[in-house]
Each structure stands twice: as C-alpha cells, then as structure tokens.
N, C-alpha and C positions, 0 to 999 in steps of 0.2 A: 504493500500500500504506500510505503514511503516513496518508492521509485515512481509509482503512478502519480502521486501527488506532485512530486518535483517535475515530472514530465509535463503535467498540465500547467504548472507555474512557468516552466520554461517556454511552453508554447504561447502563453499569454505575453511574456516578456518579448519573445520573438515576434509576436504580432505587432507590438508597439514599434520595435525596431524596423519591421518590414514596412509599416505604414509611413514612417519617416524616410527610410532609405529609398523606397520606391520613388518618392518625389525627387530626391537628389539624382537618382539614376536616370529618371525620365528627362529631367531638365538638362542634365549633361548630354544625354543622347541626342537631343534635338538642337541644343545651342552650343555644345562643347564649352560650357561655362560651369564652374563650380560655385554653388551658392553656399557660402560659409554662414549665412544667416538662417539657414533652414531649421536649425535647432530652435532658434528664437521664434519661428513660426508656431512650434508646439507651445511655447511659453505664452505667446499672445493668445492662441486658441484656448489654452487652459483658463486664462483670465476671462476671456469672453464667455466661456462656459460657466465659470463661477458667477459672473455678473448676471447671466441669463437665468441660471438655475437657483442660485442662492439669493441674490439681491432682487431680481425681478420675479422670482418664484414661479417660473414657467414649469410645466410638467417636463419630466426628464426627456421623453422622446422629442418633444418640441424644442427644448433647449439644445439637445444634441443636433437636431436637424438645422436649427438656426445657426449654430456654431459652424457647421460644415458650409452652409451657404455664405456666411460672412467671411470665412477663410478662403473660399473660392474667389470672392471679390477681392479680398486682401492680396491673394497671390497674383491676381491679374494687375492690381494697382501697383504692387511691388515691382512687377516686371516693367510697367510703363514708366515709373518714376526713377527706379534705381538701376535697372538692367539695360533698358533700351538706350540710354545715353552713352553707355560704355561698351555695348556689345561688339563694336568694331574696333575697340581700343586694345592695346596689348594686355596679356593676361595679368600683369602686375597691377594695372589700373582696375581691372575687374575684381581682383583679389581685395584691393584696398576699399573698393566701393561696397562689396558685400560685408567685409569685416566692419567697416564704418556703420553700415546699416544695422549690423548685429549689436554694436555698442549703443547705437541710438535707441533701438528697441528695448534693450535691457534697462537703460536709464529712464526711458519713458514709463516703463512698467513700475520702476521704483518711485517715480514722481506721483503716479496715479494711485498705486495700490500700496506703496510702502514696501518695506523689507520683511515684515512679519508674515510667516507662512499662512496661506489660506487653505481651507478645506472645502470640498464640495462632495461630501459623501452622499451616496444614494442608498435607498433601501436595499438594492441588490448587493452593494458593497459591504453591507452589515449583516447579510444573511448567507449562510453556508449550506451547500449540499453535503449531507453526511451519509456515507455508505460504509458501515463498519467503522474502521479507524480512519477512513479517508474523509477529509473535510476540505472542501474547495469553495471559495467565494463564487456566488452566482455572477458577480461582476466579471470575474476572470473568464468564466465560461461564455458570457456574452461577448467579451472582447475577442475570444478565439472565433466564435461563430460569425460575428459580423465582419471580422477581418477576412475570413475565408470568402464570405459573400462579396465583400468589396473588391477583392482581387479577381473573383469570377466576373463581376461586372466590368472591371477594368480590362481584363483579358478579352472579353467579348467586344468592348468598345475599340480596342486597339486593332483587333483582327477583323471586325465586321463593319464598323462604322466608317463612312467615307473620310471623316476628319481623323479618325484613328489610323487608317491606312496611310493618310498623308503624313502623319507623325512618324510612322515607321519608315516611309520613303525618305523624309528629311534626315532622319538619323542615319540612313545608309548612304545617301548621295545627295548632299545639299545642292551642288552645282546643277545636277540634272533636274532637280525639283524647281530651281529658279528658271531653268530653260523652258520647262513646260508650264510655267505660270503659277506654281503653288505659292501662296502667300506665306513666306517664312515667318514674318512677324506674327501672324495669326497663330501659327503652329507653336511658336515659342510662348506666346501669351497663353495658349491653351494648356501647355505643359505646366506653367507656373500655377494656373488656376486649378488644375487637377491635383498638383502637388499640395496646394493649400487646402483643398477639400479633404484630401487623405489625412493631412495633419489635423484638421478639424475633427474628423472622425476619431483619430487617435486620442485627442484631448478629451472628447466626450466619453470615451471608453476607459481611459487610463487615469484621468484627473481624480475620479472618485476613490482611487486606490492609494493616493499619496498626497503629499503637500504640494501646493502651488507656490513657487517662488520665482523672482526675476531671473535667477541664475540656473534654473532647472534645465534650460536648453543646452548649456555648454557641454556637460558630460555626454548628453545624448547626441550632440553633433559629432563628437569624436567616435562614439559607438556606431553611429549611422555611417560615417565615412569608412570605418573599418569594415562594416558589412558590405558597402558598395565596392570597396577595393577587393574584398574576398570574392565577391560574385562576379566582378569584371565591370569596370566603369561603363555606364550606359546600358547595362543589361538589367531590366526590371526583374525578370525571372531569376537571374543570379542573385540580385539583392534580396529578394523574398526568401529564396532557399538558404542563403547565408545567414539571414536574420533569424530564421527558425533554428538553424544549427547552433548559432551563437547563444540564443536564448536558452536552449536546452542545456548546453554546456555550462553556462553561468549558473543555472539552477542546481545542477549536480555538483558544481564546484562549491557553492554555498553549503550544500547538504553534507558533502563528504570531506571537504577541506576547510575552507574558511571564506567568509565574505571579503576578507582582506586581499584574496587572490583573484577576485573577479575581474578587475580591470587588467591585471597582468595576463590572465588567461585569454582575454579578448584579443589583445594585441599579439600574444604568442600564437594564437590561431591564425591571425592575419599574416604574420611573418612566415609561418609554416606553409600556408597556402601559396604565398608569393614565391617561396623557394621551390615548391613543387610545380606550380603553374603561375609563371610570372604575370600572365594576363588575367588571372583570377579563374574561378571555377567555370564560369561561362564566358570568359573573355574572348573577344573577337573584334574585328575591325568595324563591323556593322553595329547598329544601335539597338533600340528597344524592340 
C-alpha cells in the first residue's frame, strides 16, 4: 500500500510538472524562445484562483474555469507585450526580457498580496479516499484525472484541428510555413495562450494542496526546465513523459531516502538522460 500511495502522489506531482513543462515545450517548439517567466505564470494563476475562490467565493469549478480563461488571456497578453518586441532580437535580449518579466511579476504579487502564504483549500483537498491502509486526497486524484483529460484534448487539438496542425508545421519548418502564408505571429500567440491555460488548470488543481507565495514559481521553473530538457526541447510528449517519471521518482525518493535529496535526484536524472541521449528522451530536430 505504501508503494501504491507514493505512486499516486508521484503521478499527481508529475501532472503538475507536465502541465507547466508542456507550455514551455510548446512555446519553444513554435518560437524557438525560452520563456524563463513561465514558472511565474503558475504563481499568478494561483493568486487568481485564490482571489476567485477564497475572496470572491465562487464555486470551485467556476473559479477553476475562470482561472484557466484568465490565464489564457494573460498568456496571449504576455506574448504581445513582452515577447513580440524581442522575438527577432538575439537570444540574450530574449533571455533578459523574460527574466525581467519574471522579476516584475514576483514583485507585483508581493505588492498586491504581500509575502504571507495564502491558502485556498477545497473540500476535496481535506477529504481522503481510504482503502485499507491506503489514504489518498481526492484533490490529488482529481489532479491526475483532469491532467490526463487535458492532455487528451491537447493531443486531439494538435493533431486534428487546423490551427493545431499549423502549430506542428511551424515547429518543423518555419520558412516553409511563411512561404505558404501561415501567420507565424498567430501561431506563437496561440502557443502562449494554450501554455497559460494549462498553467491555469495546474493552479486550480494544485493550489488547494499547498501554500501560495510570490516565490513559488522559481523552484518549479527549474523543475519544469529539467523535465523539458529530459524529454527533448520542443517535444510536448517528451515533456509529459519526463514529468511523470520525475514525479514518481521524487515521491519514492521522499519515501525511501529523504526529502533533502529530491532536488538533487531531479537534476541527477537530467544529467543521466543527457549523457545517455544528448537530445533528450524524445529529442529530434522537429517540434511539437
């Protein structure tokens, strides 16, 4: 039962990593740009969920849906304000722009909400499913279930929808897409919007399980990038698979070793994968 419990906890943690890392991989796949502020997207989304669910007292499903929609709009707005002016500049300029945006978002959250940790616990996060000695929070089960559903919908969108196919084409050959008239700006905007909505879903599912602080996005940014590197930059499927593996490994590390080794284990896995497969588990020259 201990192994099963940790497996479920690992899948829940991996689901969080996957929702964040998939946005990073998708954005890189279509724009070849690394968004270092993506972890702060989760922080902003968590505070939005807190404001809607705790302060405005909206029902949990409505607060979660509104968080996703607001983060979809936030992702698109971020692309227009921060990314579009520097998209044709050298990578150093892009790096400074996204890092600057990250610092701005963190300090904005401190000004608005302060540094005191906030909580947005839901009834599901305070109730457990108990089977014998196994006790799992309903919130974690919801996180796993909705994450699977979200990636099913994303997979269908990328492979069936016209806009999704255009995103795949841009990630594989940008010049050819320009030649046939595909609007690259629209594709990049869509990637940021989808990445924002995935983070909004992650916040609605994960924020009830922990504290919400202005600095919560920083460690998650490094974990998400480790996941993306392990999976292969630009590969959404690789990011999702690596996220699940990392979440499960972290859960068993906490159970059988110590929580002090969790971060070290994450980056040890990343280095091991890079030594074995320098381009990542699903690494290739084409994108999403």
